[in-house]
Each structure stands twice: as structure tokens, then as C-alpha cells.
C-alpha positions as CSV (number, residue, x, y, z in Angstrom):
1,X,-77.7,-190.5,36.1
2,X,-75.4,-192.5,38.1
3,X,-73.0,-190.9,40.5
4,X,-70.0,-192.3,42.3
5,X,-70.2,-192.1,46.2
6,X,-66.8,-191.1,47.7
7,X,-67.8,-192.1,51.1
8,X,-67.3,-195.5,52.6
9,X,-70.1,-198.0,53.5
10,X,-73.1,-196.4,55.4
11,X,-72.0,-193.0,54.9
12,X,-68.6,-193.4,56.6
13,X,-65.8,-190.9,55.7
14,X,-63.0,-191.8,53.2
15,X,-59.7,-193.5,54.6
16,X,-56.9,-191.5,55.8
17,X,-54.6,-192.1,53.0
18,X,-56.9,-190.6,50.5
19,X,-55.5,-187.1,51.0
20,X,-56.2,-184.5,48.4
21,X,-53.1,-183.1,46.5
22,X,-51.8,-179.8,47.2
23,X,-53.3,-177.0,45.2
24,X,-51.6,-176.0,42.1
25,X,-51.0,-172.5,40.9
26,X,-53.2,-171.8,37.8
27,X,-51.3,-172.0,34.7
28,X,-48.2,-174.0,36.3
29,X,-47.2,-177.5,37.4
30,X,-45.9,-176.2,40.6
31,X,-47.5,-176.3,44.0
32,X,-49.0,-173.3,45.6
33,X,-46.6,-170.9,47.3
34,X,-45.6,-171.9,50.9
35,X,-44.2,-175.3,49.6
36,X,-40.3,-175.6,49.6
37,X,-38.9,-172.7,50.7
38,X,-35.4,-174.1,51.3
39,X,-35.1,-174.8,47.4
40,X,-35.7,-171.3,46.5
41,X,-33.3,-169.8,49.0
42,X,-30.5,-172.2,47.4
43,X,-31.5,-171.3,44.0
44,X,-31.4,-167.4,44.9
45,X,-27.9,-168.0,46.6
46,X,-26.4,-170.1,43.7
47,X,-27.9,-167.5,41.1
48,X,-26.2,-164.8,43.1
49,X,-22.8,-166.4,43.3
50,X,-23.0,-166.8,39.5
51,X,-23.9,-163.2,38.8
52,X,-20.9,-161.9,41.2
53,X,-18.5,-164.5,39.3
54,X,-19.9,-163.0,35.8
55,X,-19.5,-159.4,37.1
56,X,-15.8,-160.3,38.3
57,X,-15.0,-161.9,34.8
58,X,-16.6,-159.4,32.4
59,X,-15.7,-156.1,34.1
60,X,-11.9,-156.6,33.5
61,X,-12.5,-157.5,29.9
62,X,-14.8,-154.6,29.3
63,X,-12.3,-152.2,31.2
64,X,-9.3,-153.4,28.8
65,X,-11.4,-153.0,25.7
66,X,-12.5,-149.4,26.7
67,X,-8.8,-148.5,27.8
68,X,-7.6,-149.4,24.3
69,X,-9.4,-146.6,22.7
70,X,-8.0,-144.0,25.2
71,X,-4.9,-141.9,24.8
72,X,-2.1,-142.4,27.4
73,X,-3.1,-139.2,29.7
74,X,-6.8,-140.6,29.9
75,X,-5.7,-143.8,31.2
76,X,-3.9,-142.3,34.3
77,X,-6.2,-139.5,34.8
78,X,-9.7,-140.9,34.3
79,X,-9.1,-144.6,34.2
80,X,-12.8,-145.6,34.9
81,X,-14.5,-143.1,32.6
82,X,-15.4,-143.7,29.0
83,X,-13.0,-142.3,26.2
84,X,-14.0,-138.8,25.0
85,X,-12.9,-139.9,21.4
86,X,-12.0,-143.3,20.0
87,X,-8.4,-143.4,19.2
88,X,-8.2,-146.2,16.7
89,X,-4.8,-145.2,16.0
90,X,-3.7,-147.4,19.2
91,X,-4.7,-150.5,17.3
92,X,-3.0,-149.6,14.1
93,X,0.1,-148.5,16.0
94,X,0.0,-151.8,17.9
95,X,-0.5,-153.8,14.7
96,X,2.4,-152.3,12.8
97,X,4.9,-150.6,15.0
98,X,4.7,-153.2,17.9
99,X,4.8,-155.9,15.4
100,X,1.6,-157.6,16.6
101,X,0.9,-158.6,13.0
102,X,3.8,-160.9,13.0
103,X,3.2,-162.2,16.3
104,X,-0.4,-163.0,15.3
105,X,0.6,-164.7,12.1
106,X,3.1,-167.1,14.2
107,X,0.4,-167.9,16.6
108,X,-2.0,-168.8,13.9
109,X,0.4,-170.9,12.3
110,X,1.6,-172.6,15.6
111,X,-1.8,-173.0,16.9
112,X,-3.5,-174.2,13.6
113,X,-0.8,-176.7,12.8
114,X,-0.8,-178.2,16.4
115,X,-4.8,-178.3,16.5
116,X,-4.7,-180.4,13.2
117,X,-2.2,-182.8,14.2
118,X,-3.5,-183.1,17.9
119,X,-7.1,-183.7,16.7
120,X,-6.1,-186.3,14.0
121,X,-3.5,-188.3,16.1
122,X,-5.6,-188.2,19.4
123,X,-8.7,-189.2,17.6
124,X,-7.2,-192.2,16.0
125,X,-5.4,-193.2,19.2
126,X,-8.8,-192.9,21.2
127,X,-10.7,-194.9,18.6
128,X,-8.4,-197.8,18.8
129,X,-8.1,-197.7,22.6
130,X,-11.8,-197.6,23.0
131,X,-12.9,-200.2,20.3
132,X,-10.4,-202.7,20.2
133,X,-8.9,-205.1,22.8
134,X,-5.4,-206.2,22.5
135,X,-2.6,-206.8,25.0
136,X,-1.3,-203.5,26.4
137,X,-4.7,-201.7,25.7
138,X,-5.0,-200.5,29.3
139,X,-1.2,-199.9,29.8
140,X,-1.1,-197.5,26.8
141,X,-4.2,-195.9,28.1
142,X,-2.7,-195.2,31.6
143,X,0.5,-193.9,30.2
144,X,-1.6,-191.1,28.4
145,X,-3.4,-190.5,31.8
146,X,0.0,-190.3,33.3
147,X,1.1,-187.9,30.9
148,X,-1.6,-185.4,32.3
149,X,-0.3,-185.6,35.7
150,X,3.2,-184.9,34.7
151,X,4.2,-181.0,35.1
152,X,5.5,-179.8,31.8
153,X,8.0,-177.4,33.8
154,X,9.9,-180.7,34.9
155,X,10.5,-181.4,31.2
156,X,11.7,-178.0,29.9
157,X,15.4,-178.8,30.4
158,X,15.6,-182.1,28.7
159,X,13.2,-181.2,26.1
160,X,15.3,-178.0,25.2
161,X,18.3,-180.2,24.6
162,X,16.3,-182.8,22.7
163,X,14.9,-180.0,20.6
164,X,18.5,-178.5,20.1
165,X,20.1,-181.8,18.9
166,X,17.1,-182.4,16.6
167,X,17.5,-178.9,15.0
168,X,13.9,-178.1,15.9
169,X,14.9,-175.1,18.3
170,X,13.7,-171.7,17.5
171,X,11.4,-172.7,14.8
172,X,7.7,-172.7,14.0
173,X,7.4,-176.5,13.2
174,X,9.2,-177.5,16.3
175,X,6.9,-175.6,18.5
176,X,4.0,-177.1,16.6
177,X,5.3,-180.7,17.6
178,X,6.0,-179.8,21.1
179,X,2.4,-178.4,21.2
180,X,1.0,-181.7,19.9
181,X,2.8,-183.8,22.5
182,X,1.9,-181.6,25.2
183,X,-1.9,-181.6,24.2
184,X,-2.2,-185.6,23.3
185,X,-2.8,-187.0,26.9
186,X,-5.7,-184.8,27.6
187,X,-7.1,-185.3,24.4
188,X,-6.7,-189.0,24.1
189,X,-8.3,-189.3,27.7
190,X,-11.2,-187.2,26.6
191,X,-11.9,-188.7,23.3
192,X,-11.5,-192.4,24.4
193,X,-14.5,-191.9,27.0
194,X,-16.4,-190.4,24.1
195,X,-15.9,-193.0,21.7
196,X,-16.9,-195.6,24.2
197,X,-20.4,-194.1,24.3
198,X,-20.8,-194.2,20.6
199,X,-23.0,-197.4,19.3
200,X,-21.0,-200.3,18.1
201,X,-23.6,-201.5,15.7
202,X,-23.0,-198.6,13.3
203,X,-19.4,-199.6,13.0
204,X,-20.4,-203.4,12.7
205,X,-22.8,-202.8,9.9
206,X,-20.0,-200.8,8.0
207,X,-17.5,-203.8,8.3
208,X,-20.3,-205.9,7.1
209,X,-20.9,-203.9,3.9
210,X,-17.2,-204.2,3.4
211,X,-15.6,-201.0,4.8
212,X,-12.1,-201.0,6.0
213,X,-11.4,-200.2,9.5
214,X,-9.9,-196.9,8.2
215,X,-12.7,-196.1,5.9
216,X,-15.2,-196.9,8.9
217,X,-13.2,-194.6,11.2
218,X,-13.0,-191.6,8.9
219,X,-16.5,-191.7,7.3
220,X,-18.6,-193.3,10.0
221,X,-17.2,-192.9,13.4
222,X,-15.4,-189.7,13.1
223,X,-18.5,-187.8,12.0
224,X,-20.4,-189.2,14.8
225,X,-17.8,-187.8,17.2
226,X,-18.1,-184.4,16.1
227,X,-19.5,-183.0,19.5
228,X,-16.5,-184.5,21.3
229,X,-14.0,-183.4,18.7
230,X,-15.4,-179.7,18.8
231,X,-15.2,-179.8,22.5
232,X,-11.5,-181.0,22.9
233,X,-10.5,-178.8,20.0
234,X,-12.1,-175.8,21.9
235,X,-9.9,-176.6,25.0
236,X,-6.7,-177.3,23.2
237,X,-7.3,-174.0,21.1
238,X,-7.7,-172.0,24.4
239,X,-4.7,-173.7,25.9
240,X,-2.3,-173.5,23.1
241,X,-3.2,-169.8,22.3
242,X,-2.5,-168.6,25.8
243,X,0.9,-170.9,26.0
244,X,3.5,-168.9,27.2
245,X,5.9,-171.1,29.1
246,X,7.1,-173.4,26.2
247,X,7.5,-170.7,23.4
248,X,9.6,-168.8,25.9
249,X,11.8,-171.7,26.7
250,X,11.9,-173.0,23.0
251,X,11.5,-170.2,20.8
252,X,13.8,-167.3,21.6
253,X,14.4,-165.7,18.1
254,X,12.3,-162.3,17.9
255,X,10.9,-163.3,14.3
256,X,9.3,-166.5,15.4
257,X,7.7,-165.0,18.7
258,X,4.1,-165.7,19.2
259,X,1.6,-163.6,20.7
260,X,2.1,-164.1,24.7
261,X,5.9,-163.3,23.8
262,X,5.2,-160.4,21.9
263,X,2.8,-158.9,24.7
264,X,5.5,-159.5,27.2
265,X,8.0,-157.7,25.0
266,X,5.5,-154.9,24.5
267,X,5.0,-154.5,28.3
268,X,8.7,-154.4,29.1
269,X,9.2,-151.7,26.6
270,X,6.8,-149.4,28.3
271,X,9.4,-148.4,30.8
272,X,11.1,-146.6,27.9
273,X,8.2,-145.6,25.5
274,X,5.4,-145.2,27.7
275,X,2.7,-146.5,24.9
276,X,0.3,-147.9,27.3
277,X,-2.6,-147.4,25.0
278,X,-1.0,-149.4,22.4
279,X,-0.3,-152.3,25.1
280,X,-3.8,-152.3,25.8
281,X,-4.8,-152.4,22.2
282,X,-2.3,-155.5,21.7
283,X,-3.9,-157.1,24.7
284,X,-7.4,-156.8,23.4
285,X,-6.0,-158.2,20.0
286,X,-4.7,-161.3,21.5
287,X,-7.9,-161.8,23.6
288,X,-10.5,-161.4,20.9
289,X,-9.8,-164.8,19.1
290,X,-10.3,-166.7,22.2
291,X,-13.7,-164.8,23.1
292,X,-14.8,-165.2,19.7
293,X,-14.1,-168.9,19.5
294,X,-15.9,-169.5,22.8
295,X,-18.9,-167.4,21.9
296,X,-19.4,-169.2,18.6
297,X,-18.8,-173.0,19.9
298,X,-20.3,-172.6,23.5
299,X,-23.3,-174.8,22.7
300,X,-20.9,-177.5,21.1
301,X,-18.7,-177.3,24.1
302,X,-21.6,-177.8,26.4
303,X,-23.2,-180.7,24.3
304,X,-19.4,-182.3,24.1
305,X,-19.2,-182.5,27.7
306,X,-22.7,-184.0,28.5
307,X,-23.1,-186.3,25.5
308,X,-21.0,-188.8,27.3
309,X,-23.1,-189.0,30.1
310,X,-25.9,-190.7,28.2
311,X,-25.9,-193.6,25.8
């Protein structure tokens, strides 16, 4: 049997560059312990920061949910203990007597209508800006970006008079139009970058097969942009659901209040009624849709944020 001699000529030792690789721990691809210790310290520190951050975020939410099932006396005497009995009447009282049902319905109408309008208009504008070259393309794109840097608080006074002159003040549909205008800059900016990462060969093939630009957009390109649409839709949902400044200025009628206005009105009434358990129940009601949306679509949000990084 022929063997291979690893030594040099005349039995000389192997060259210096023929260094054996570091030992590997059995069952893993990582080097043996004692290698890069600084990386482990950094990972431990980053994970520790994330754990602390998670505790700071989760504990107040759990405390609010726990408090919503207590009575008023237990909230002040034993604020950190679990409720002795679950007071579900807090939720029913907040839903009916505090008119949270009306506020919830108004919020669903406003946010639902504004989301549909925002996603439709922003996706069409972003597709045109990303796929077609025409005079003024970059100028329009930078106008949308400029809208992101313009604080909405500076436009409240002129916006109030514009809405009043148009007869849209204190109305659900007027608030929907304002939400759409408020959300368009970020949505167009996000989706324009996303549409640029999609392959052009698919759209070109659809055009060659006789599809119009409208059909190509709605039946070919829009389904391909689903991760980006879901991501920007979640961001808009979170922002519009928690919006307080715009409805406070533009929607002063009690019957048209949204959830954020209703919670403020419920909190202000506590100085006369003292229904703190109902206040926490209403707070959790307003919070649950946002948490539910993020829990359900968290994978799509991450996929949408990272999809534009690779082609």
C-alpha cells in the first residue's frame, strides 16, 4: 500500500505555513473554547440589553391588563398583586357606559378607510416613480420625501380652515382624507425603494403578452410587492390607530370621537366619578388591536424591511 510522506525531502520537517487548523468541538463547526472571547462578551451584553428592554416594555402592558380586572379599591391598596376575583364588569361598563363601543367603531371606520386609500394611492405613485423615467420624476419623489420632514403641527391651523371651508370639519370622511394625506409621504418613500428591487423582466413579459400598464400593475407587480405592502400597512395602522393630535383639532363633535379622544375624555371624567377600573379596561381595549396586528404580522414586517436589501 502506498502512503503519502508529509515530510520534506530527506526527512525534513514540513514548511512553517502548513499549520494545523484549530481543534473543533465535536458536533459543532465552532472552534474549541478559548477562541474569540470578546465576541461572546459583546453578545452577552447585547442580549442583556434586549432582555432589559423587553422587561421595560412588557411589564407595563401586563400591569395594565391585570389592573383592568380589579376593583377601584384594590387598584390603590394592592396595585402590584393579582386580582382576587376577575371583575369582567369593568369591561362591560367601559364598553357601554363610557361609550367605548362608539369610539371603537369610529376608529375602525377612519383607520380602515384611510388604510385602503393610503395603500392604493401610495402603491400606484411609488410604482410610477420607480419604473418610469419622465421629466420631473425626481422632483416629485423629493417632494414626497420633503413631506416626511414637515411637522404636522405646523399645518394644523391652515388645515383647520381648509377643512372648514370644504365642509369636511367634524366628519369621519374628512378625517379619512387627512389621514391619507398625512401617511402618503412615508408610504411612497418606502414603496418606491421596494418596487425598484423587483425584477423588471416579469413586467416586460406581461407587456409583451399584451397586458396594459394597469393590468400589469394590479395583477403582476402588486402581488409581488406583498411583503412591502404588508410592512408599510402595519406601520400606517399603528400610527393612525394611535393618532391623537389630528382628531383633537379636526374632530370636536362627541359622536365622531375616536378611541384616543375617548380615552382622554374617560380619564378627565375620573375626577368626578372615580371609575379607575373602567379606565384601565378602556385602555386595554384600545391597546389590544395594535398588539394583535403586530403579533400576527410580525414576520411579514421583518420580511418587508429586509426584502429590499437583496435583489
